C-alpha positions as CSV (number, residue, x, y, z in Angstrom):
1,P,45.1,152.8,78.2
2,A,41.6,150.0,78.1
3,L,39.1,153.1,76.6
4,W,42.1,154.0,74.3
5,Y,42.4,151.0,73.1
6,Q,38.9,151.0,72.6
7,V,38.0,154.1,71.1
8,L,41.3,153.3,68.5
9,F,40.6,150.3,67.2
10,R,36.7,151.7,66.4
11,S,38.8,154.7,64.6
12,I,41.0,153.3,62.7
13,S,40.8,152.3,59.3
14,V,45.1,150.2,58.7
15,L,47.0,150.5,62.0
16,V,51.1,151.8,60.9
17,T,53.8,150.3,63.7
18,A,56.2,148.4,64.2
19,F,56.9,145.6,65.0
20,S,54.7,145.1,67.9
21,T,51.6,143.8,69.8
22,M,49.3,146.2,69.3
23,A,49.7,144.7,65.4
24,I,48.0,141.1,66.7
25,E,46.0,143.6,68.3
26,A,44.8,146.0,65.2
27,A,44.6,142.5,63.5
28,L,42.8,140.5,66.0
29,H,39.2,143.1,65.0
30,G,40.3,142.5,61.0
31,I,42.7,146.2,61.4
32,P,44.9,145.2,57.8
33,V,48.9,146.1,59.3
34,V,50.9,147.6,58.0
35,L,55.2,147.3,59.5
36,V,57.4,149.7,59.1
37,N,61.2,147.6,58.6
38,Y,62.9,150.4,57.1
39,G,66.6,148.3,58.8
40,D,68.2,145.3,57.0
41,G,65.3,142.7,56.0
42,V,62.8,141.5,58.9
43,G,65.8,140.8,60.6
44,D,65.6,140.0,63.8
45,Y,62.2,140.4,64.7
46,A,60.9,137.2,62.8
47,K,63.3,135.5,65.7
48,W,60.6,136.1,68.0
49,E,57.4,133.4,67.8
50,H,55.1,135.9,68.6
51,I,56.2,138.5,65.6
52,R,57.1,135.3,62.6
53,P,53.9,134.0,62.0
54,M,52.2,136.9,61.2
55,L,54.6,138.0,58.1
56,K,52.4,136.1,56.4
57,W,49.1,136.2,57.2
58,P,46.9,138.1,55.6
59,G,46.4,141.7,55.4
60,V,49.6,142.1,57.3
61,E,52.6,144.2,55.3
62,V,55.8,145.3,55.6
63,V,57.1,148.0,54.5
64,S,61.5,148.2,54.3
65,R,61.1,152.4,52.5
66,P,59.9,155.1,52.2
67,D,58.8,155.8,49.9
68,D,57.0,152.5,49.9
69,L,55.2,153.7,53.6
70,V,52.0,156.5,52.2
71,P,51.2,154.4,48.4
72,T,50.8,150.9,50.5
73,V,48.5,152.4,53.8
74,R,46.2,154.5,50.4
75,R,45.7,151.6,49.1
76,L,45.0,150.0,52.3
77,V,42.3,152.5,53.6
78,N,41.2,152.6,49.6
79,V,40.1,149.5,48.9
80,G,41.2,147.8,52.6
81,L,40.3,144.2,52.6
82,P,37.5,142.0,52.0
83,Q,35.1,140.5,54.8
84,R,36.3,136.9,54.4
85,T,39.5,139.0,55.2
86,R,39.2,140.3,57.5
87,D,37.6,137.2,58.9
88,E,41.0,135.1,58.4
89,L,43.3,138.0,59.9
90,A,40.8,138.0,63.3
91,T,41.0,133.8,63.2
92,L,45.1,133.9,63.0
93,A,45.0,136.9,65.5
94,Q,43.0,134.6,67.5
95,G,45.1,131.9,67.9
96,V,49.1,134.3,68.7
97,A,47.0,136.3,71.5
98,R,46.6,132.8,72.9
99,T,50.3,132.8,73.7
100,D,51.1,136.1,74.8
101,N,49.7,137.4,78.2
102,R,50.3,141.1,77.4
103,I,47.4,141.2,75.0
104,W,45.0,139.4,77.1
105,M,45.6,141.5,79.4
106,R,44.9,145.2,77.6
107,I,42.0,142.8,75.3
108,A,40.9,142.4,79.4
109,A,40.8,146.0,80.2
110,G,38.7,147.1,77.5
111,L,36.3,144.8,78.4
112,L,35.6,146.3,82.1
């Protein structure tokens, strides 16, 4: 799994996922994140301590309609994020990642 994470984050321009700690890991690399939420708003996800701050980060977007997914991903891939925004995203993610041992375990495994 550790090698898979290394390859994944070196190979993608945008991460598309449901509300997952993997989104924080992508943000640690300055990779924009699209959170797919086709339900009734952000709902219970916003209650999770490690997810709530991420909803306000630059470079993290919540997509609530299937029709919005492809255009959002295309925009982030084609336009990207300025380096300053990528750096800010990584810094914000570090603050949250420090509180989640699962994230640090995967990061450490990826370094070994």
